[in-house]
BAZA-661385 format. One record per atom (N, C-alpha, C): atom name; residue in one letter; residue number from 1; y, z, x. Coordinates in nm, 2 decimals. Atoms other than C-alpha are relative to their C-alpha. Layout:
{rec CA; A; NUM; {Y; Z; X}}
...
This chain:
{rec N; X; 1; {-0.03; 0.13; -0.05}}
{rec CA; X; 1; {0.20; 9.75; -0.95}}
{rec C; X; 1; {-0.11; -0.06; 0.08}}
{rec N; X; 2; {0.11; 0.06; -0.08}}
{rec CA; X; 2; {-0.09; 9.70; -0.71}}
{rec C; X; 2; {-0.11; -0.06; -0.09}}
{rec N; X; 3; {0.11; 0.05; 0.09}}
{rec CA; X; 3; {-0.35; 9.66; -0.99}}
{rec C; X; 3; {0.05; -0.13; -0.06}}
{rec N; X; 4; {-0.05; 0.12; 0.08}}
{rec CA; X; 4; {-0.14; 9.41; -1.19}}
{rec C; X; 4; {0.02; -0.12; 0.09}}
{rec N; X; 5; {-0.01; 0.11; -0.09}}
{rec CA; X; 5; {-0.06; 9.21; -0.88}}
{rec C; X; 5; {-0.14; -0.06; 0.04}}
{rec N; X; 6; {0.14; 0.04; -0.03}}
{rec CA; X; 6; {-0.43; 9.19; -0.79}}
{rec C; X; 6; {-0.06; -0.07; -0.12}}
{rec N; X; 7; {0.04; 0.06; 0.13}}
{rec CA; X; 7; {-0.51; 9.11; -1.16}}
{rec C; X; 7; {0.05; -0.14; -0.01}}
{rec N; X; 8; {-0.06; 0.13; 0.01}}
{rec CA; X; 8; {-0.27; 8.82; -1.16}}
{rec C; X; 8; {-0.06; -0.10; 0.11}}
{rec N; X; 9; {0.05; 0.08; -0.11}}
{rec CA; X; 9; {-0.39; 8.69; -0.82}}
{rec C; X; 9; {-0.15; -0.04; -0.02}}
{rec N; X; 10; {0.14; 0.02; 0.01}}
{rec CA; X; 10; {-0.76; 8.73; -0.88}}
{rec C; X; 10; {-0.06; -0.06; -0.13}}
{rec N; X; 11; {0.05; 0.05; 0.12}}
{rec CA; X; 11; {-0.79; 8.64; -1.24}}
{rec C; X; 11; {0.09; -0.10; -0.07}}
{rec N; X; 12; {-0.09; 0.07; 0.08}}
{rec CA; X; 12; {-0.48; 8.51; -1.41}}
{rec C; X; 12; {0.04; -0.14; 0.06}}
{rec N; X; 13; {-0.05; 0.12; -0.06}}
{rec CA; X; 13; {-0.35; 8.25; -1.17}}
{rec C; X; 13; {-0.11; -0.11; 0.03}}
{rec N; X; 14; {0.11; 0.09; -0.04}}
{rec CA; X; 14; {-0.70; 8.10; -1.10}}
{rec C; X; 14; {-0.04; -0.09; -0.12}}
{rec N; X; 15; {0.05; 0.08; 0.12}}
{rec CA; X; 15; {-0.74; 7.95; -1.46}}
{rec C; X; 15; {0.12; -0.06; -0.07}}
{rec N; X; 16; {-0.09; 0.06; 0.10}}
{rec CA; X; 16; {-0.57; 7.73; -1.71}}
{rec C; X; 16; {-0.02; 0.07; -0.13}}
{rec N; X; 17; {0.02; -0.08; 0.12}}
{rec CA; X; 17; {-0.51; 7.94; -2.01}}
{rec C; X; 17; {0.05; -0.06; -0.13}}
{rec N; X; 18; {-0.06; 0.07; 0.12}}
{rec CA; X; 18; {-0.35; 7.69; -2.26}}
{rec C; X; 18; {-0.11; -0.01; -0.11}}
{rec N; X; 19; {0.10; 0.02; 0.10}}
{rec CA; X; 19; {-0.68; 7.62; -2.44}}
{rec C; X; 19; {-0.08; 0.12; -0.03}}
{rec N; X; 20; {0.07; -0.12; 0.02}}
{rec CA; X; 20; {-0.79; 7.98; -2.44}}
{rec C; X; 20; {0.05; 0.07; -0.12}}
{rec N; X; 21; {-0.04; -0.08; 0.12}}
{rec CA; X; 21; {-0.79; 8.18; -2.76}}
{rec C; X; 21; {0.03; 0.14; 0.05}}
{rec N; X; 22; {-0.03; -0.14; -0.03}}
{rec CA; X; 22; {-0.66; 8.54; -2.77}}
{rec C; X; 22; {-0.13; 0.08; 0.02}}
{rec N; X; 23; {0.13; -0.07; -0.01}}
{rec CA; X; 23; {-1.02; 8.66; -2.82}}
{rec C; X; 23; {-0.06; -0.03; 0.14}}
{rec N; X; 24; {0.06; 0.03; -0.13}}
{rec CA; X; 24; {-1.14; 8.47; -2.51}}
{rec C; X; 24; {0.08; 0.06; 0.12}}
{rec N; X; 25; {-0.09; -0.06; -0.11}}
{rec CA; X; 25; {-0.84; 8.60; -2.30}}
{rec C; X; 25; {-0.04; 0.15; 0.00}}
{rec N; X; 26; {0.03; -0.14; 0.00}}
{rec CA; X; 26; {-0.92; 8.96; -2.41}}
{rec C; X; 26; {-0.13; 0.02; 0.06}}
{rec N; X; 27; {0.14; -0.01; -0.06}}
{rec CA; X; 27; {-1.29; 8.91; -2.32}}
{rec C; X; 27; {0.01; -0.01; 0.15}}
{rec N; X; 28; {-0.02; 0.03; -0.14}}
{rec CA; X; 28; {-1.19; 8.77; -1.98}}
{rec C; X; 28; {0.07; 0.12; 0.07}}
{rec N; X; 29; {-0.07; -0.12; -0.05}}
{rec CA; X; 29; {-0.95; 9.06; -1.92}}
{rec C; X; 29; {-0.08; 0.12; 0.00}}
{rec N; X; 30; {0.09; -0.11; 0.01}}
{rec CA; X; 30; {-1.20; 9.32; -2.03}}
{rec C; X; 30; {-0.11; -0.01; 0.11}}
{rec N; X; 31; {0.10; 0.02; -0.11}}
{rec CA; X; 31; {-1.46; 9.17; -1.79}}
{rec C; X; 31; {0.06; 0.03; 0.13}}
{rec N; X; 32; {-0.06; -0.03; -0.13}}
{rec CA; X; 32; {-1.22; 9.18; -1.50}}
{rec C; X; 32; {0.03; 0.15; 0.02}}
{rec N; X; 33; {-0.03; -0.15; -0.01}}
{rec CA; X; 33; {-1.11; 9.54; -1.57}}
{rec C; X; 33; {-0.13; 0.08; 0.03}}
{rec N; X; 34; {0.13; -0.07; -0.03}}
{rec CA; X; 34; {-1.48; 9.65; -1.59}}
{rec C; X; 34; {-0.05; -0.03; 0.14}}
{rec N; X; 35; {0.04; 0.03; -0.13}}
{rec CA; X; 35; {-1.56; 9.47; -1.27}}
{rec C; X; 35; {0.08; 0.08; 0.10}}
{rec N; X; 36; {-0.09; -0.07; -0.09}}
{rec CA; X; 36; {-1.25; 9.62; -1.10}}
{rec C; X; 36; {-0.03; 0.15; 0.01}}
{rec N; X; 37; {0.02; -0.15; 0.00}}
{rec CA; X; 37; {-1.33; 9.98; -1.21}}
{rec C; X; 37; {-0.14; 0.04; 0.03}}
{rec N; X; 38; {0.14; -0.04; -0.01}}
{rec CA; X; 38; {-1.71; 9.97; -1.18}}
{rec C; X; 38; {-0.08; -0.06; 0.11}}
{rec N; X; 39; {0.09; 0.07; -0.08}}
{rec CA; X; 39; {-1.85; 9.71; -0.95}}
{rec C; X; 39; {0.06; -0.05; 0.14}}
{rec N; X; 40; {-0.05; 0.06; -0.12}}
{rec CA; X; 40; {-1.61; 9.59; -0.68}}
{rec C; X; 40; {-0.02; 0.10; 0.12}}
{rec N; X; 41; {0.04; -0.08; -0.12}}
{rec CA; X; 41; {-1.70; 9.72; -0.33}}
{rec C; X; 41; {0.13; 0.03; 0.08}}
{rec N; X; 42; {-0.12; -0.05; -0.07}}
{rec CA; X; 42; {-1.43; 9.92; -0.15}}
{rec C; X; 42; {-0.05; 0.06; 0.13}}
{rec N; X; 43; {0.03; -0.06; -0.14}}
{rec CA; X; 43; {-1.45; 9.99; 0.23}}
{rec C; X; 43; {0.04; 0.15; 0.00}}
{rec N; X; 44; {-0.05; -0.13; -0.01}}
{rec CA; X; 44; {-1.24; 10.30; 0.18}}
{rec C; X; 44; {-0.09; 0.10; -0.08}}
{rec N; X; 45; {0.09; -0.09; 0.08}}
{rec CA; X; 45; {-1.51; 10.44; -0.06}}
{rec C; X; 45; {-0.14; 0.00; 0.07}}
{rec N; X; 46; {0.13; 0.01; -0.07}}
{rec CA; X; 46; {-1.78; 10.40; 0.20}}
{rec C; X; 46; {-0.08; -0.12; -0.03}}
{rec N; X; 47; {0.06; 0.13; 0.04}}
{rec CA; X; 47; {-1.86; 10.04; 0.10}}
{rec C; X; 47; {-0.08; 0.02; -0.12}}
{rec N; X; 48; {0.06; -0.02; 0.14}}
{rec CA; X; 48; {-1.94; 10.16; -0.25}}
{rec C; X; 48; {0.09; -0.05; -0.10}}
{rec N; X; 49; {-0.09; 0.03; 0.11}}
{rec CA; X; 49; {-1.81; 10.06; -0.58}}
{rec C; X; 49; {0.06; 0.13; -0.05}}
{rec N; X; 50; {-0.06; -0.12; 0.05}}
{rec CA; X; 50; {-1.58; 10.30; -0.76}}
{rec C; X; 50; {-0.09; 0.08; -0.08}}
{rec N; X; 51; {0.09; -0.07; 0.08}}
{rec CA; X; 51; {-1.85; 10.39; -1.00}}
{rec C; X; 51; {-0.11; 0.07; 0.08}}
{rec N; X; 52; {0.09; -0.07; -0.09}}
{rec CA; X; 52; {-2.10; 10.46; -0.72}}
{rec C; X; 52; {0.06; 0.12; 0.07}}
{rec N; X; 53; {-0.07; -0.11; -0.07}}
{rec CA; X; 53; {-1.84; 10.67; -0.55}}
{rec C; X; 53; {0.01; 0.12; -0.10}}
{rec N; X; 54; {-0.02; -0.11; 0.10}}
{rec CA; X; 54; {-1.77; 10.88; -0.87}}
{rec C; X; 54; {-0.14; 0.06; -0.02}}
{rec N; X; 55; {0.14; -0.06; 0.02}}
{rec CA; X; 55; {-2.15; 10.92; -0.92}}
{rec C; X; 55; {-0.04; 0.09; 0.12}}
{rec N; X; 56; {0.04; -0.08; -0.12}}
{rec CA; X; 56; {-2.19; 11.05; -0.56}}
{rec C; X; 56; {0.08; 0.13; 0.00}}
{rec N; X; 57; {-0.07; -0.12; 0.01}}
{rec CA; X; 57; {-1.93; 11.31; -0.64}}
{rec C; X; 57; {-0.04; 0.09; -0.12}}
{rec N; X; 58; {0.05; -0.07; 0.12}}
{rec CA; X; 58; {-2.10; 11.41; -0.96}}
{rec C; X; 58; {0.11; -0.01; -0.11}}
{rec N; X; 59; {-0.11; 0.01; 0.10}}
{rec CA; X; 59; {-1.80; 11.29; -1.17}}
{rec C; X; 59; {-0.03; -0.08; -0.12}}
{rec N; X; 60; {0.03; 0.08; 0.12}}
{rec CA; X; 60; {-1.98; 11.07; -1.42}}
{rec C; X; 60; {-0.10; 0.07; -0.09}}
{rec N; X; 61; {0.09; -0.06; 0.09}}
{rec CA; X; 61; {-2.17; 11.17; -1.72}}
{rec C; X; 61; {-0.12; -0.08; -0.04}}
């Protein structure tokens, strides 16, 4: 629930989607999910992105 609420607030509600194709929507959604999982800075992760945090733990390949 938390992720989808944030997704709607930060991505979906900020745009008009009527003129957007399915392909454009999928690309925008993919970009948001990649940003959310890899680049956003989280205070609870020591002011690092989730990807940086996983790398610091040796959990990425």
